[in-house]
DRENLUM-382829 format. One record per residue (C-alpha): x, y, z; residue in three letters. Coordinates in steps of 0.5 Angstrom, whole numbers, padded with zeros to 4 digits, always signed. Example, Ala and Ser with C-alpha at 12.3 -4.5 7.8 and 13.67 -1.06 7.14 Angstrom:
REM DRENLUM-382829
+0025-0009+0016ALA+0027-0002+0014SER
***
This chain:
REM DRENLUM-382829
-0047-0013-0097UNK-0041-0010-0094UNK-0044-0007-0088UNK-0045-0014-0084UNK-0037-0015-0086UNK-0035-0008-0083UNK-0039-0009-0077UNK-0036-0016-0076UNK-0029-0013-0077UNK-0031-0007-0072UNK-0034-0012-0067UNK-0027-0015-0066UNK-0024-0008-0064UNK-0023-0008-0056UNK-0025-0014-0052UNK-0024-0019-0058UNK-0028-0022-0064UNK-0031-0028-0060UNK-0034-0023-0054UNK-0037-0019-0060UNK-0040-0025-0063UNK-0042-0028-0056UNK-0045-0021-0055UNK-0049-0021-0061UNK-0052-0028-0060UNK-0054-0026-0053UNK-0057-0020-0055UNK-0061-0024-0060UNK-0063-0030-0056UNK-0066-0025-0051UNK-0070-0021-0056UNK-0072-0027-0059UNK-0075-0030-0053UNK-0078-0023-0051UNK-0082-0023-0058UNK-0084-0030-0057UNK-0087-0029-0050UNK-0090-0022-0052UNK-0093-0026-0058UNK-0095-0032-0054UNK-0092-0037-0058UNK-0089-0043-0056UNK-0082-0045-0058UNK-0083-0052-0061UNK-0078-0058-0059UNK-0081-0063-0064UNK-0076-0067-0068UNK-0077-0063-0074UNK-0076-0056-0070UNK-0069-0059-0067UNK-0067-0061-0074UNK-0068-0054-0076UNK-0065-0051-0070UNK-0059-0056-0071UNK-0058-0054-0078UNK-0058-0047-0077UNK-0053-0047-0071UNK-0048-0050-0077UNK-0049-0043-0080UNK-0050-0039-0075UNK-0044-0042-0070UNK-0040-0045-0075UNK-0040-0040-0081UNK-0040-0034-0076UNK-0034-0036-0072UNK-0030-0037-0079UNK-0033-0030-0081UNK-0031-0027-0074UNK-0024-0030-0074UNK-0023-0029-0082UNK-0025-0021-0082UNK-0019-0020-0077UNK-0014-0022-0082UNK-0017-0019-0089UNK-0021-0013-0091UNK-0028-0013-0090UNK-0029-0012-0098UNK-0026-0019-0098UNK-0031-0022-0094UNK-0036-0019-0098UNK-0033-0022-0104UNK-0033-0029-0101UNK-0040-0029-0099UNK-0042-0027-0106UNK-0040-0035-0107UNK-0046-0036-0103UNK-0051-0037-0108UNK-0047-0042-0112UNK-0045-0046-0107UNK-0052-0046-0104UNK-0054-0049-0111UNK-0049-0054-0111UNK-0051-0057-0104UNK-0058-0056-0106UNK-0057-0060-0112UNK-0053-0066-0108UNK-0058-0066-0102UNK-0065-0064-0105UNK-0064-0066-0112UNK-0066-0059-0114UNK-0064-0057-0121UNK-0062-0050-0120UNK-0057-0049-0125UNK-0059-0046-0131UNK-0055-0042-0136UNK-0058-0036-0134UNK-0058-0037-0127UNK-0050-0039-0127UNK-0049-0033-0131UNK-0053-0028-0126UNK-0049-0031-0120UNK-0042-0030-0124UNK-0044-0023-0126UNK-0046-0021-0119UNK-0039-0024-0116UNK-0036-0020-0121UNK-0039-0014-0119UNK-0037-0015-0112UNK-0030-0016-0114UNK-0030-0009-0118UNK-0033-0006-0112UNK-0029-0008-0107UNK-0023-0012-0110UNK-0019-0006-0112UNK-0013-0003-0108UNK-0014-0008-0102UNK-0008-0009-0098UNK-0007-0016-0096UNK-0003-0018-0090UNK+0001-0024-0088UNK-0005-0028-0085UNK-0009-0026-0091UNK-0009-0033-0094UNK-0011-0037-0088UNK-0016-0031-0087UNK-0019-0033-0094UNK-0019-0040-0093UNK-0023-0040-0086UNK-0028-0035-0090UNK-0029-0040-0095UNK-0030-0045-0090UNK-0035-0040-0087UNK-0039-0039-0094UNK-0039-0047-0095UNK-0042-0048-0088UNK-0047-0042-0089UNK-0049-0045-0095UNK-0050-0052-0093UNK-0054-0050-0087UNK-0059-0046-0091UNK-0060-0053-0095UNK-0060-0057-0089UNK-0066-0052-0086UNK-0070-0053-0092UNK-0069-0060-0092UNK-0072-0061-0085UNK-0078-0058-0087UNK-0080-0056-0080UNK-0085-0050-0082UNK-0083-0046-0077UNK-0084-0038-0076UNK-0077-0034-0077UNK-0077-0031-0070UNK-0078-0039-0068UNK-0073-0042-0072UNK-0068-0036-0070UNK-0069-0036-0063UNK-0069-0044-0062UNK-0062-0043-0066UNK-0060-0038-0062UNK-0061-0042-0055UNK-0056-0047-0058UNK-0051-0042-0061UNK-0050-0038-0055UNK-0047-0043-0050UNK-0043-0045-0056UNK-0040-0038-0057UNK-0040-0037-0049UNK-0035-0044-0048UNK-0031-0042-0055UNK-0030-0035-0052UNK-0029-0038-0045UNK-0023-0043-0048UNK-0020-0038-0052UNK-0021-0031-0050UNK-0024-0031-0043UNK
***
């Protein structure tokens, strides 16, 4: 769980975190289109597919933008700890938006135990800088967007393959990252 936050942190070195995010999205969309082409799979654009792509864009663009910025303010271990809240928030959103009954005592206990484990592993000896509170707040927003996105994808019920959903999402997300990079860093 700590490897992606560390990769995000490293991508902020040099040309800036927005360029790192843009590069990651551009590479992903190229690979996705190549795989779909090789498999001769079309990229559906019907209503449910568009809903899925938009819901996933909330998680990919919204959450990753928060993560890439927040990871520049706090150690990568904090990112991992905060994303340990994902199952809890996803369950809350699923309860509200899908009327799922995911909160059993065993599940809630498991979620909190997992979060406690992350805190034990990554929480000791962290040096927080002056912008850490802003970083933590933005990271929490990212966790919320990621969790909400997951539930909205399920609600769209488009029955898309993983590569199709990812490629459609990246087609929407890559221009967003490009314009964000252009405005703030380019």
